[in-house]
LUMSE-983520 format. One record per residue (C-alpha): residue in one letter; x negated, y negated, z negated. Coordinates in steps of 0.001 Angstrom, whole numbers, plus 524288, in hexadecimal, padded with zeros to 5 digits. Each point is the difference from the previous one (the first is absolute). Layout:
aXYZ...
//
This chain:
m7064A761A622919a807437F3538046Bh7F89E7F566806BCa800187F3A37F957m7FDCB7F1D5804EAe803097F1E27FC61a8081D7F5BA80817d807737F3B27FD53y80BE3804F4807D4l805AD80DE0802EFv809137FD3E80BDEv808A480BAE80242g80451800AA80E9Aa7F87E7FB9780C06g80B937FC278082Aa803D97F23E804FEa802107FB757F225g7F448805C87FA46m7F6D97FB7B80A78a804F17F1B8800FAf7FEB47FF027F114v7F1CB8048C7FFE1d7FC567F84180A9Aa804B47F3107FA59l7FB05803857F29Ei7F1778029F803E1s800607F3DC8091Fh802677F7817F4C2d7FA41806E07F383p7F2408021880355e7FE91808857F390a80B4F8094D8020Fr7FCE180EC4801A2v80A7C808D3804F6v802A280E168007Fl80A278025380AE9a806C980D1F800EEd80A93805FC807FDr8065380E9C80200r7FD347FE0580E20a7F371802D180798g7FE117F1A480398a805597F2CE7FEE9g80BF77FB4C80612g80B16805B07F780h80BE48051580778w7F9C07FBE780D26l7F85C80BE67FF59d80C74807B08011Ev808B47F8DF80960y8057A8040480DACp7F6F37FED980AE2f807CC7F65580716v801C97F5CA7F476r7FC9F7F190801F1l7FF3A7F6967F58Ah80D707F98A8003Cq7FADC7F1C87FD27a7F49D7F8408059As7F252806957FC31e7FC387F34E7FAAAf808D38016A7F4DAy7FAF880D007FBDBg7F36A805427FA8Dv7F63D7F92C7F6FCa7FCD57F16F7FEA5s7F1EF800D7803C9t80112807FF80C1Cp80B7E7FCD980A6Bl8068780B25805B8g7FEA97FED780E7Bt7FC427F46880803g80B4E7F66E7FE04r802A98003C80EBEl80D617FE228059Fq8059080B5180870t7FF157FBD080E25e8090780AA780675g80AAA808997FC36p80D5D7FC927F99Ce7F8987F9A37F4DCa7F7757F77480848g7FE5E7F2B47F870l80093807CB7F1C4h7F3F4803097F836e7FA5280CF8800ECr8049F80AF97F7ECa7F5A780AC07FBCBt8029B80E66802CAg7FECE809BD7F5FFa7F346804D88043Ce7FA6C7F22E800A3i804C27FD397F1FAt7F93480D237FAD8a7F3887FC0480720y801267F2C47F9CCy80157804DD7F1DFa7F401808F880271k7F78B7F4ED804F3v8045C7F7247F515l7FD6880A967F60Aa7F2178028D8056Fd7FC907F296804F4r806407F75D7F528l801AC8075C7F3C5l7F5B280A487FF69a7F6BD7F75680614s8015B7F5FE7F4FBd7F95C809DE7F66Fr80AF67FD107F5F7v80A4480984804E9a7FEF880EAD7FE58f80A798087780726y8051D80CE37FB17p808A2805CA80B47g8074680CA47FCD5h801317FCF47F13Ee80C947FDFF7F8A1h802637F7667F439m801FD807A97F2B2g8024A7F45C7F84Cg7F7127F5CF7F9F6g7F2AA800F480597t8001980DBA80472l8006A8049380DB5r8007D80DDB80377s7FA60805E980E5El80B8A8072680747d7F48C80879806A0t7F79A8033B7F461g8085C7FD427F459k7F4627F8927FA59s802CE7F41E7F7BEv7FAA57F2D980170d800B17F7787F3BEv7FF957F19580217r7FDEF7F73E7F468v808687F49B8054Br7FB117F28C7FA15r80B6A7F81E80471r80C128064B8059Av8061780BB48078Bv807187FAFC80CA4d80B618083F803F6a801127FD7380EDEr809DF80AC7801FEy80B767FB0D7F948l8074D7FC7280C5Fs7F9B480AAC80888p809F08039380AD9d805EE80DD28018Bi7FE47803B380E86p8052980B2080849a7F2758066C80218t7FEDC8020F7F125t80E65800D57FB3Fp8094480B258035Dp80D367FD0480673p8099C7FB237F56Ef8099A80AE280484a8017480ED27FFC7v7FA948069380C29d805B680DAE803BCd7F879809BC806E1g800077FDBC80EBDa800F67F1AA7FF30r7F5567F8C9806C4v7FBFC7F4997F730v7F36F7F8BE80220p7FA007F3CE7FA13v7FEDD7F5198096Fg7F12480088801C9t8012F80E2E80702m8083B7FA8C80A93p7F52F7FDDA809B9s7FBF380E0A7FE96l80C4C805A880363e7FE3F7FADF80E19l7F54B80AA1801A0g80B5E80AFA80069g808FD7F62A807F1m808AD7F63D7FAF3p80CB08043B7F834d80C6D7FE30806DFr805C67F8617F460w7FAC57F8527F483v805BF7FC307F2CFv7F9817F4C77FA22v802F47FE197F18Eg7FDE67F3577F8CEs8026A7F19D800DBg7F3AA7F8BE7FE99k7F37B7FD048077Ft7FB9480DD980137a80D0D80419806CBt7FEBC7F3E88088Ed7F33D8038C8038Aa8039880E5A802A9c80B9A7FB92808C9i7F7567F6A080734w7F4A380AC780276l80A5180952804E9l805F67F58D809AFa7F2A77FCD18045Cq7FD9880EE5803CCd80BDF7FEC180955v80960807897F647d80DC97FCF3804C1p806F77F7BF7F514d80A8B809AA80073a7F78880B0B7FBEDi7FD627F8097F29Dc80873800E77F4F2w7FD127F61E7F56Fv804A7802D27F233r7FFF57F2247FAA4p805758005A7F207r7FEB57F1797FEBEd7FE8E7F589809DEp7F4517F6497FE01w7FCC57F2AA80198m7F2627FDE180519l7F7D97F38D800FCn7FD687FAE480E47r7F1F5802B6801EFa7FF847F39C80946v801CE7F6AF7F352i7F659807EC7F77Aq7F3CF7FAC6805BDp7F30F7FAF97FAA5d802667F2168052Cp804BF7F6C47F5D5a809A87F8B8808CBi8069480C0A802CFf7FFD2806977F2A6l802637F3F77F85Cg80A3E7FC9180A01m8071080D157FDE3a7FFCC7FE167F070a805E87F2B280219d80A5C80510808D7l802C580B0F7F63El8010E7F7757F513g808407F6848073Ea808EC80B8180393a800D1804A57F213a803F37F29D7FB61e80BB87FFF08089Da803B580E917FE64a80DDB8039E7F973s7FB9A80E6F7FCEDp7F4BD8096C8018Dd8046B8057080CACd8034B7F27280500l7F22A7FC647FD11f7FB0C80BB980874l809467FC3B80B2Dr7FABC7F1F37FFAAl7F149805727FFE5e8044E8087C80B3Bd804E67F4B18076Fr7F3177F8A97FD72g7F83D80C08805A6i7F930803287F1F2v8067580D657FE7Al804F480A52809D6r8097E80B1E7FEC2i800FF80ABF809B0d80EC98016E7FFF9r8078C7F36480002s80CE68067F7FCA5v7FA72804B27F2DCt7FBC97F7427F493p7F3E2805F17FA35t7FE8C803D77F1D4m7F1D88015A80073a7F60E7F5527FFE6k7F177803947FEB6t7F4347F91280508p7FB7B805A480D5Et7FFE37F7B180C33l805E78048F80C77a7FE157FA8580D83q80C4B7FC428085Cw7FBFF8091580AC2e7FF8480B0F7F639r80DED7FC217FB58d8047C8005980E3Be7FA6080D8780208l805D1805577F348r80D6D7FAF0804E4t7FF4D809A880AA0i800FA80B187F660e80F73800B17FEFCn8015180D4A7F793v7FE0F7FA1B7F28Fv8056B8085C7F459r804347F7677F44El8052280A997F759g7F6FA7FE057F3CDh7F3B8807D77FD7Ai7FCFD80D468051Dr8024D80AE27F5D0r7FC4B80C0080842a7FA2E802A080C47e8051180C6D806D9p7FAF88062A80C98d80AD87F98D807BEr805E77F5787F7B4i7FD647F6837F52Ev807C07FE027F414l801337F29F7FAF6d807367F8A27F50Fr80BC67FE1B8071Eg8016380A6880B3Ee7F87A808A6807F6v7F9B67FDD880DA9v7FD0F80AB280A6Ct7F22D7FF0280518g7FDAF80CAE8072Dr7F611809CB7FED6g7F3037FBE2804C8s8021D7F2417FA6Ev7F44F7F9CD7F9BAi803217F8567F370v7F5617F57B7FD62h7FD5D7FCD17F216c7FF6E7F1687FE93a80831800127F29Ea7F4857FE467F5DBp802C97F57D7F636g7F5A37F729804DBl7FE9E7F46F7F73Cr801DD8022F7F168y807BE7F8807F733p7FB008010A7F1ACl8020B7F5E37F597l7F89D7F3B380270i7F5537FEA77F40Ap7F68F7F6047FDEAi7F43280245808A6w7F6057FD357F48Eg80242809577F43Ae7F84980A8E7F9F4t7FE238041080E49i8005A7F6D880C0Et80B75804E880782l7FF7F7FAC480E72q80CB37FBCF80510p804D87F59580B1Fi7FF467F25B7FBD2r802BA7F8C880D40t80CD6804A48055Cg7FD8D80B9B80A26f7F1347FE9B8009Ep7F9E080A217F6A9c7F21A7FED880571f7FFE47F1E77FD04g805AB801F97F2B9a7F57E80A237FCBFa7F5917F713804BBl805F47F5687F80Ca800238084D7F3A8g7F14E802C280230f7FCBA7F169801EEv8073C7FC6F7F40Ee7F9B280B267F7DCa7F2577FB118044Bt802AA7F1467FD1Fr80984800337F3DAr7FD51806527F233d80DB87FE537F951d80A3780AB08030Dp80BCE7F7A97FC62e7FB067F5E180979k7FD8E809E180A89n80D36805E87FE34a806D37F2908004El7F8A17FC7D80C8Bc8026D80D5280702p80D74805347FC16p8039680D2380862t8091E7FF3A80A0Dp8085C80CE880329y802148061080D17s80D617FEAF80525n80A1380AE080367t80D557F9838011Fp803F57F21380504a8011A7FB627F1B4d7F292806087FD74w7FA967F8BD80AE5m804AB7F34A7FA70a7F9AA803027F2A0m7F376802E68071Eq800AD7F32F806B7v8033F7F8837F382l7F6068061F7F805g7F59C7FF2F80AB6n802A07F14F8018Dr7FE707FED07F0FDa7F3688078A80070s7FAB17F70B80B46l802FA7F4017F81Bs7F8E7805767F487f7F3B9803BB805D9g8000F7F55E80AB6a800747F5A77F4E2v7F229803A27FC28p7F6D27F8B4808D4e7F50480A3E80045i809D080B298035Br8076E7F76C80A53a7F21B7FCD08060Aw7FC8F80F167FFF6a80D76803618053En7FD797F6EA80C27t7F3DD806CB8034At8059180D7380163v80825804C280C4Fl80763809C87F756n8073B7F4877FAC9p80B7C7FD4F80994s801FF7F2787FA69r7F2617FB8A802B6i7FCF07F3E88068Dg7F20B7FF6C803E6p7F7DA7F3EE802B1g803418002480DD8d80E2D7FFA27FDB1m8000F7F37C7F700d802C67F61180AF0r80917807E7807B0a80D457F9B880186d8079F80C8D80102v7F9E2804B97F322a8036A7F2EF7F9C3d80DC8800AB8047Ca8015380EA57FAFDv7FA757FBFA7F254t809067F3F07FF31r80C35808A580372l7FB7F80AE37F66Dk7FECE7F6427F4B9r80D8E7F9CD80368n806CC80D7180088a7F8DC808167F5ACp807247FAE17F34Ba80E59801C8804C5g7FBE080D8A8075Av7F8E08053C7F52Ea80AC37FCB57F6ACr80B20805F080824m7F85B80D088026Ca7FD2B800437F0F5q80E297FFC77FEC6f8033B80AAE809E5a7F5EE8080A7F9A5g805B17FDD07F204l7F3617F9C97FB57g7FF377F3CB7F6C7a7F9E97F3708030B
//
């Protein structure tokens, strides 16, 4: 017999998006009752499966739920990132979500959590352990918080054939290999944040850079972490500089070179024009460390791993027997079609460029305070993740348009300025700062021409 219950919302997915949505929803709708379900055994989504040395790539304050800051908001006082805001480790993030679930959501007596359950459609959940069903009579809406769930190496097999005898491991198992003695040669496969983390970890273990072969199908542009900080003078100043550069740019590549000159983006190899532009941040010290790895293979994607070689799109590379191939090549971000957030189902997607937790919390706030779906969709149009430089410009343009939409509503603007998840927040203590006023003035001056030029590059209409 299926267990039956009622709730206003069935939220499928207890990762970053689902948790931020539910937190904001129950904060601003005192009547809302929620069933939160996830296939995993706890809250936190993909953070429950990440590699042990992972660290949030952005400041902790930008991540999590609106009611409960992640971390203490402190500045780092030592190490290569002294002066930058703290970044939580994977263990700190999973502990944070467990605490938010217990002390905030469940303690409200308005949220019921069903771990280890998959969504079968409609209001039906099924236990992955017992096979028993839970039927939820949903009074308002099902919320899909998994639409953009990332694919990570721990749960995604390598996207290439692996012959017998080839030693291919997901990035998360690297520390365990130390127990049997560090391998003599490493082959890191991937171009994004996970691959850069793997390389930085190896170098921190005193692995000789010449013992690392980095298969990098595409070179990435990454954001300079120093300018993605929860200080409005820094963040809004960066945005003003970005838009000023865009207004002057003659082409997409020219724009990124101008952004590099302004210290907004970084690339590992200055002799290569990157073709990948996603949203992770990178510190300048990390870039400098990564530049010590000179054996970079740019022959496309791996098609087959053999015991002593790898076969790629445009050639082969001898790796030698005993080499460890580190799988960092999961797709990561997903790029499905953007759809209206409010439809038959609420489908969570980013709204503000590059900050999914803020977008999910914003959707929760708007759901709690507005009743008309067309109005909600007009206020909060979704913004895509980026992959290429043109995508990145489209993301910037659409994110800017979304910010203008929801920011035009005084109630939403006031809420947005209370949550540290919002990178553009100007708090009460910042109102009279001269550096903040200067950043805002430059931002307003540069925005029209900068957004118009990026829209042109991205092939978007006015």
